[in-house]
N, C-alpha and C positions, 0 to 999 in steps of 0.2 A: 550455467557455465559447465563446460565439459570437464570431466575428471579423467586423469590418466590411470589406466589400469595396468598392473604388472602382468607380463605374459604368464599364461597358465603353466604351472610346473608339470613336467611329464609324470605320468602315473608311476608311483613307486610299487612296482610289481616284482616280487622275488620268486625265483624258482625254488620250490620247496623240496623237490625230489633230490636224492643223493646225486653226486656228480657221476656222470657216465661219459666216457670218451665219445667224441663225434665219430661215427663210422666212416670208413673210407668208401669211395665210390667205385663200384664195379663197372669199368668201362667196356667189359665184354658184353654187357647187356646193351642191346641196340638203343633202347630208350635213353640211357645215360649217354651213350656216344652221340646220339642225335642232339641232345641238349648241349653237349660240349661243343659240337660243331657249330650250332646256332650261336652259342656264346662267343665263340671265336670270331664269327662274322660280325656280330654286334659290336665287339670291341674293335675289330679292324676298322669299322666305320668311324670310330672315335679317336683313332690315332692322330697324333700331331697337335692335339689341343694344347693351349697355353694355360699354365697353372700359376696362380699368385702365391706369394708368401701369405700366411695367415698369422697375424700378430694382434693379440687382444680382440680377436673376432673380426678384425678389419683386413681386407684384401690389399696387399702392398705390392707394388711393382718396383723393379730395379732396372738400372741401365744394363747391367751385366746379366746374361742369360746362361742357363745350363741345359744342354740338350741330352735327352735320354733316347738312346737308339736301340733297335732290335739287334742283339748279337748275331742272330741267324741271318739277318738282312740289314747290314749296317747303313744302307741307303734309306732305310725306313725310320722315320722319326716317330717315337712312341709318345713323347711329351716334351714341351718346351717350358722350362721352369725359370722363375725369377731366381737370382743367385744372391743369397744373403752374404753380406760382408761386414766389416767392422762397424759400419754406420747403423746396422740393424741390431747390434748386440744390446745396447741400452734400451731401445724400445721393446725388444723381446723380453728382456729381464724385468722391466717395469710392468709390462702387461702380466707376466707370470706372478710377480710379487703382489700386484693388485688383486688378481684372481685368487691367490692363496689366502687372502684375508677372509674371504667368504667360503671358498671351497674346503679349506681345512676345518671349518666349523659346520659344514654340511653333514647331516646325519649319515652314518655309514650305510644305512639302508638305502638312501638315495644314491649314494655313490655306487653301491653294488647293483642297484637297479639299472643304472646307466650301462654297466657292463652286460647285464642280462639282455637289455634291449639291443645293444650293439651285436651281441652274438646271434640274436634272433634275426636281425636284418642281414647279417653276413650269411647265415644259413640259407635264407631265401635267395641270396645272390651268389651262392657258392660257385656256380659254373662261370659266372661273369668274372669274379675275382681270380679264378683259376686261369681264365683266358688272359687277363692282364699279366700274370706271371709268365705265361707262355711267350708273350711278346716282349716283355721288358727284360727278363733274365734267362730266357731260353730253357725253361723247365718243360719236360714232357707232361702229359696229362696226369699221370700217376703222381709224379713228384709235386706238381702244382696242387693237386688235390690234398696231398698229405700236408703241405704247407698251410693251406686254408683250414683244414680240419684241426690242425694244431692251434691256429689262431682262435677258432671257435672254442676249443678246449680252454685256452687261457681266459677267454671271456667268462666261461662258466666256472672254472676252477678258482681263479683269483677273487671273484665276487664272493664265493662261498668261504674262501679263506679269510677275507676281510671281516665277514660276519662272525666267523669263529673267533678271530682275534679280539673282536670287540667284547666278547663274553668271557675272556680268560680271567681267572682269579688266582691270587697267590696260593701256593701249596699249603701255607700255614695261616690260620687266623688266630692272632694272639688274644688271650683273655682280656676283656675290657676294651677291645679295639674293633674297629671295622677296617679291614685292610684291603686295598685295591691295587691293581696294576693296569695301567693304560698304555696302549701303543699308539703314540701320537705322530702326526706327520713330521717330516724333516724340514721341508721348504721347497725351494725351486731346484729341480733336477735337470741336468743335461742328459738327454737320451741320444746315444750315437750308435745306431744299429748298422749291421753289415748289409751287403747286397745279396748274399746267397740265400738267406731266408728273409726276404724283404717284407713279408707279411707277418710270419709267426714271431720272429725275434723282435722285430720293430714293435709289433703290437704287444708282445709279452712284457717287454721292459716298460712300455708306455702305460699299459693297463695296470700293472703292478704299482706303478708310481701314483696314478691318479686315484685308484680305489683306496689307497692308503691315505689319501688326502693331500698329496703333493700336487704341485703344478709343474709343467714340463716345457722345456725348450727342446723341440725334436729336430735334430739335424740328420736326415736320412742320408744314406750313401748316394754319392753323385751318379752311381750306376743304376740306381733303382728308386728315384724320387717319386715316380708316378704312382707306384703301389701305395707309398706312404700318403700321398695326396688324396688318393681315393679313400683310404682308411680314415683319414681325418675328416673328410666329408661325411663318412658314415657315422663317426662319433657326433658330429654336429647334428645330423639327422636324428640321432638317438636322444638328443637333448643336452649335449655337453655345453656348459656355460662358456662364455667368451673368456679367453685367456688361460683356460685350464691346460690346453695343449696348443703351443705356438709352433707352427709349421715353418721351418727355416732351412731348406736345403742350401748348401753353400760349401765353399772350399774349407777343408779341414785346417789348412795352414793359416787362414785368416779368421773366419767366423768361429769355427770349432775350437781352435786354441784359445780365442778370446773368451768364449763362454766358459771353458774349463778353468781358466785362470781368474775369472771374475770373483770378487770377494763375496758376492751374494749367492753364488752357486753353492748349494748345500751338498750335492752328491752328483756323481757321474756314473751312468750305466752305459757300458760300452761292450760291444762285441766286434772283434776284428783281428788285425794282425798283432803278433807279439810286439813288434817294434812300436806301433802306435799305442798299444796298451801300456807299455812301459813308460812311454813319454807322458801319457795322461797321468799315470800314477805319480811320476816325478813332479809334474806341474801341480797336481792336486796337493802334494805333500808340502809345498811352500805356502807360508802364510802371507796372503796378499794384504796390503794396507787396508785396514778397516774390517778385516775378516776375523770373526770371533768364534769360529768353530774349526774342527778338523774335518776336512771334506772326506766324505766316504766314497770309495771307488768300488764298483761292482763290475768286474772285468772277466771276459771270456776271450781267450787269445789264441786258440788254434791247437793243433796237435800233429803228432807224427805217429798215427795209430797203427797198431799191429794186430794181426790175427795169427795165433799159434795153432798149428795143425799137428797133433800127435800121431804117432805111428798107428795107433788103434782106431783112429777117427773114421767116421762114415765119410768116405772120400767124396762121394757125389754131393753130399750135403755141404761139406767144407768148400768144395769148388764153387758151388752156387753162392754160398755166403760170402766168400772172398770176392767173387766177380761183382755181385750186387753192391757190396760195401765199397769196392774200389771205383766203380764206374757209374753208380747212380748219380744223377745230376753232374755228369762229367767229372766226378771226383772232387767237386767244389764244395765239400762239406768239411768242417773242422773235425767231424767224426769219421771221415772216410778212411777206409783201409788203405794205407800207403805202403805198408810192409806186410808181406806174408812170410812167416817163419815156419819152415817145413822140415819135419824129421827126415834125416837122410835116407831112411829105409823106404820111404814112400815118395821121395822127392821127384824122381823121374816120372812116375805114374801120375802124380799130382800135376806136374807141368803139362803132360800130354792132355789130360782132361781139361785143364784150365785154358790152354790154347784153343781147344775146340769150342769151349763155352764162350770165350771172349770174341772169337771170330764170328759168332752169331749176332753180336750186338750191331744194331743198325744206327747209323749216324745221319742226321739231316734235320730239316726244319721241324721243330717240335709241334708246330701247328698240325702236322700230319701224324703226330703221336709216334715218332721214332723213339728208339731206346735212349739215344743220346743227342742232345742239341749242341749248341755252340758254347765255347767258353766265353766269359763275360765281356772281354774287350781285347783290343789289339795288343796292348801291353802284356796282358796275361798270356795270350797266345805265344808271343815272342819268348817270354820267360819259360814257359812250359817246354817249348821246342828246344831251347838251350839246355834244359835239364835232360831232355831225351838224348841229345847229342853227347852230353857227358856220360850218360848211362850206356850208350853204345860202346864207348871206349872202356868203361869200367866193368861192364858185364856182358851178357849175351842177350841180344834182342830176340824175344820169343815171338812177338807179334806186334803189329802197329808200327809206330815209330816216325810218323810224319803227319803233316797237315792232310785233312781229308778233303781235298780240293773237289772231288766229285760230288760232295754233299751240297755245294752251293757257294754263294759269295761270302758267307759268314765265317766266323772264327771257329771253324771245325777242326778237330784233331782226332786222329784214330785212337781208339783205346789201346794203350801201350803196356806191354809187360816186358820187364827186363829181369832176367834170371841171373843167378850166380853173382849177386852183389855182396860185397864184403861188409861185415859189421863195421861201424864207425866211419864208413865212407860218406861222401857228400850226399848222394841220393838216399842213403839209409838214415841220415840224420836230419836233413832239411825238409821243411814243409813245402811241397810242390804246388798243391792246390789245383790239381788238374787230373786228367784221365791217365795217370801213370802209376803203375804198381811195380814195386821191386820185390823180388823173391830171394830169400836168404835160406841157405841150408844150415840146419842145426844138427849137432851130433846126437843130442838127446833132449829130453824135456827140461833138464836143468839149464842147459845152455840156451834153449829157446826162451825161457823166462828171463834169463840174464840179458839176452839181446833185446828183448821187448822192453825191458826197463831202462836200457842204456840210452836214454834220450833226455833232453831237457824238458820235454812235454810229458803230460800224463792225463790225457782226456778220455779216450775210449780204447777198448781192446776186447778181444774175444779169444776163446780157447775152444778148440774142437777135440774132444777126447771122450772115451767111454769109461775112463777110470775115475771112480768117486774120489779116491785119494788125490789125484791130480787136479780135479775140479776144486776141491777144498783148499789145496795148496795155492791154486791161482787166486782164489778169493782172498787168501792171506797175503800173497806175495806179488801179484801183478798190480803194480802201483798206478792205477788209473781211477778217475772219478766215476766212470761208467764201464763196468765189465759185463760181458755177455758170454754165456756158456752155450756152445753148440747152436749158435745162431749168428746172424750178421752183427757188425759192430755199429751200425747206423740205425736211425729210426727210433730214438727215445720217445716214449709215450708219456704225455702229461699225467702226473699222479702215480704212475708205475715206475718210471725211470727218471727221477729228478736229475737234471742235467747240469754238469759243471765239473771241471777237472783240477788236477794237482799241478804243482811245479809251475812252469811257464805257460801252462794252459789256462791260468787265471786264478781267481780267488775262490774257486769251488763254491760258486753262489747257488747252485742247485735250483735252477729255474724249473717251474712245474712241480715243486715239492712243498712240504709243509713248513719249511724254514724260510722260504724265499721272501715273503712279505715283511719279515722282520728287518730285512736289509733296507727297506724303504721307510722305516719307522724308528722312533726312539722310545724306550721304555720309561714310564714315569710311575713310581711307587708312591702311594698315599696311605698313611696310617692315621686314622681318625679315632681319638679317644671317645668312648661312649660314656655319657654321664647318666 
């Protein structure tokens, strides 16, 4: 009689070396450029594929579908996805709960090894995953590469962090006792990532969840479900057990809200708009029938980020930092420079140099590695253009100011700078999330910091100055979660710049830092009397 054999467990192989950030790719080297062009053609041949929901390891189809399109070519289908609705909430939750029974008891070494294997696979296919970002969210080569490098960093960093937390001991051992502290998993988490970093942020929240022993219902953005689908396939290839991550793209108003409100949901990890984040926080705060815990929310909700340029700053360096921070990935970063606050003594000279720098930015299909691709969708384009029209009336249009129709059929907008904007005005206060920079004149450094802090957000900021006293003052008084000195305000690096902001920018969760995994665990202290 034949006997059934359990499938072989993947090798538990841990990376012993200290954490090192994944290097960025130099596309000026022809070999790298050739590999990227080849990856783009490889992915182009796979566009339009249909993707299923993955619930408990099973592929699920739905009547409703979700189309992912290329923002640079809206007629081009990137992926066709099943659309999760209320009917999929209970199956996804039950699958995650079932998987939690075994995954939460899986040795941390095995969970960490899954992340290491995933990072190794992703490193082998870095160019291919970059190409998916080019097509699905219109990132240029460098922006796509940074996104994937950060994803690899999260694989490497959080696995090491989980191993470190498993060995933590209390600071005091009482006489006659053996004292322990354990960081144990929470349960089932809802992971709701944004479209603008559809690899790094999606993967970061998911990987932190599962390496800590939790299981996940993953609802990616409707604008970027294909990247998430490809990543879940990578996790499966690396040996992830069924039900640990349940892939469920769907409408936030139906599926997402129902998962957040579910009494068995233990926590919600979200990155997105202030409005949605506050709604999630409110729903999570209510005790649903049968709910026996306070739901934890891990929220990152955007910013209105400022760069302050002092009178003694290196002007060329400041102009470059402002331009790159404002227009990298079309300004669609929560960390993007949306406000430049310039000392009146250098204001006109700064504007002259900034105008020349911005007008060198190329706009077009990022598959051709232009500086700027398209904004994410038609609704976003409409909203950004409305802000620009408001800005033309409230200030002085320095450059840009309209759709870039010559760039192609996609949602292209010229990089736009509007000068002479008043503090407290609409464009100075509201997050635009597009390639629009407003410039504000300050009388002095005191007023510049006052303007920078006068917003409900507090995510990133930067100061350009040669004064040590002013640098140290900014460190004390510039109220943001991530502050940069004499450099751009975007591009947080895992391990070096733990990322998360103050005020309405979120819960200051510090992704990529030594505290982050604590948010996905609960501490259990044990005191054992020694006989």
